[in-house]
N, C-alpha and C positions, 0 to 999 in steps of 0.2 A: 786635910781636907775641911777647912771650917768656914764660915760663912763669908767668905769674901768671892762675890760674883761681879766683877767690875763689867764685864760685857754685856750679862742678863740686865743689870742696874742700868745700863747705859741704854741699853734698848727701850727699857721702861721709861727712862727720862725723855728720850726723844718723844717717845707717843705722849708724853704730859704736856712738852713744850710744844708740840703739833697740835694738841686739844685746845692748849690758852690761846693760840694764835687764832683759831677757828672761834671760840668764844669773844675774843677781842673784835674780830669782824663782825659779830651781831651788834645790832646797833640799840642800845638804850637808850633813854629818854633826853640823855646829856650829849652833847657834842662830844666826839671822842677822835681825834687825829688817826687813830688807828682802824677806823673806818675806811679810809681811804687806801690803805696798804696794797688791797688787790687790784685796785683800779690802774690801768695802765695807760699811758698817754703816747700817742705816736711824737716822737721828738726827734727831728732829723732821722726818719726812716725806722727809729730804734724804739721798740716797745718800752719805756721807762713809769717807773713808779712816782706818782704824784709828787711826794716828799722830796723828790730828786730834780723838779725842775721848778722848784719854789719854796717858800717858806709856808708851814701851815700853822696858823695860831687859834687860839680859843679866846676871844675877846669878851664873851657872854657864855654862860652854860649852855644856852643850845644855839650856837654860832659859833661857825668854823669860817676862818678867812684864809684863802690860797693865795699868796703872791708871788705870781711867777717872776723868775730872775729875768726872762726874757720875754716881754709883751707879745711877742709873735706868738706864743703857745699859747695864749689867752683860750682861744676858741676851740682849739685841741683837748683842753683840759676840761671846758665846758661840754665838748661832746661826750667826751668818756664817761664823764658822771651822769650825763643823760642816759647814755646805754648801759649803765651799771645797774646792779639791782638796788642800789641805795634807796630809791624811791623819793629822793628829794630834788626839786628844782634849783639849778644853781642860776645866780644873780650875777651878771659881768657887768661892771661899770667901766670896763676900759683899762682899769690896772689891776683890781681884783677880782676874785670870785667868792661870792659869800654863800654860804649853806646855812640856811635857817633850819633848824630841826623841831619839826612841830610836835606837841606833846603826843605821846603814844595813845592810841584809845585802848580801852580794858581789852578788847576782840586780839589787838594786835600784840599787847603783852602776853596775853595768853598764848597766841600763836608762837611768840619767841621764846616764850619758857618750853614750850613741846620741843623748839629746836634745839635748845638747851639740852634738854633730856636726852633726846635722840643722839645727840652727839656726845654725851656723856657715855651713854650705853656703847657706843662705838669703840671709845677710848677704854672701856672695861673690857671690852671684846678682844681688842688689841693687845691688852696687858696679859688676860688668860690665855692668849694663844702663844705670847712668849713664855710663859710660865708652861705649857704644855709641850712647846719645842726644846726647852732646858730639860725639863724633866726627862723627855725622852731619850734625848743625848745620855743623860746620867745611865738611864736603863740599858742602853746598849753598851757602855763603859762596863757596867755590873755585869751584863752577859759577856762579854768577854773576860770578865774576871779581872777587868783593870782596876775596879772598886769593889769591898765587900758590900753585901746587902746592907749591914748595919750603915756604911759610907752614905748608902743609898736613900736609907729612912732619914737619916739627919740631913743631906742635901734637900730632901723633897720638902721637908719640914722648914728649913730655911729658906728656900725658893717660896714656899707658900706664904712665909712671913712677909717676904719683899713684896709680894703679889698683893696681900692684905694691905702694906703701907701705902702701895700706888694706887688701889681701888679707893682706899679711903681720901686719899689727896683728890681724886677726882670727883668725889663725892662731895669733897668741902668746896673746891673750885665752882663746881657746878651749882652749889646753894647759893655761892656767894654771886655769881652771874644772875641766878634768878631774882635775888634779892634786890640787886641794882635795877633788873629791868621795872619789877614790881614797884620800885619806887615811884612816887609822883612828884 
């Protein structure tokens, strides 16, 4: 029984991946196509991500351009963006939709940094609960004499090291995102 816990590590990796998706959808000062990832457009009656109904490009640091493959969907894309919590008004020229990202105010930056902190803490809680479930499972195995007490102590130490590694990862990603937000 030595330090290989693919199932536990897999769960922790999934938690980190989810957190990174959450961070990507938080708008920093620059235009980033991933802010559109969660916005769905009614396309022939099916909710479809914007990046699947057209090309998304970043011609300038504060500008996103969406060029639908089918111009009939332009109005729907525009409506979806207006309904979203993106907070940017789209400009429709009949062929493309432009999103101009205004520079963030100091107040808005601080709000976004708080959001990042909150999401990072939620991620840490998920990692710690994965640790707790795993250790509980091994404690039950020890009670049934499937593993020794020494095995249990070693396993607990290794799972804690895994937990520490992923918590550190969350802290680094949160710090990077906060830095990106505070960049002017």
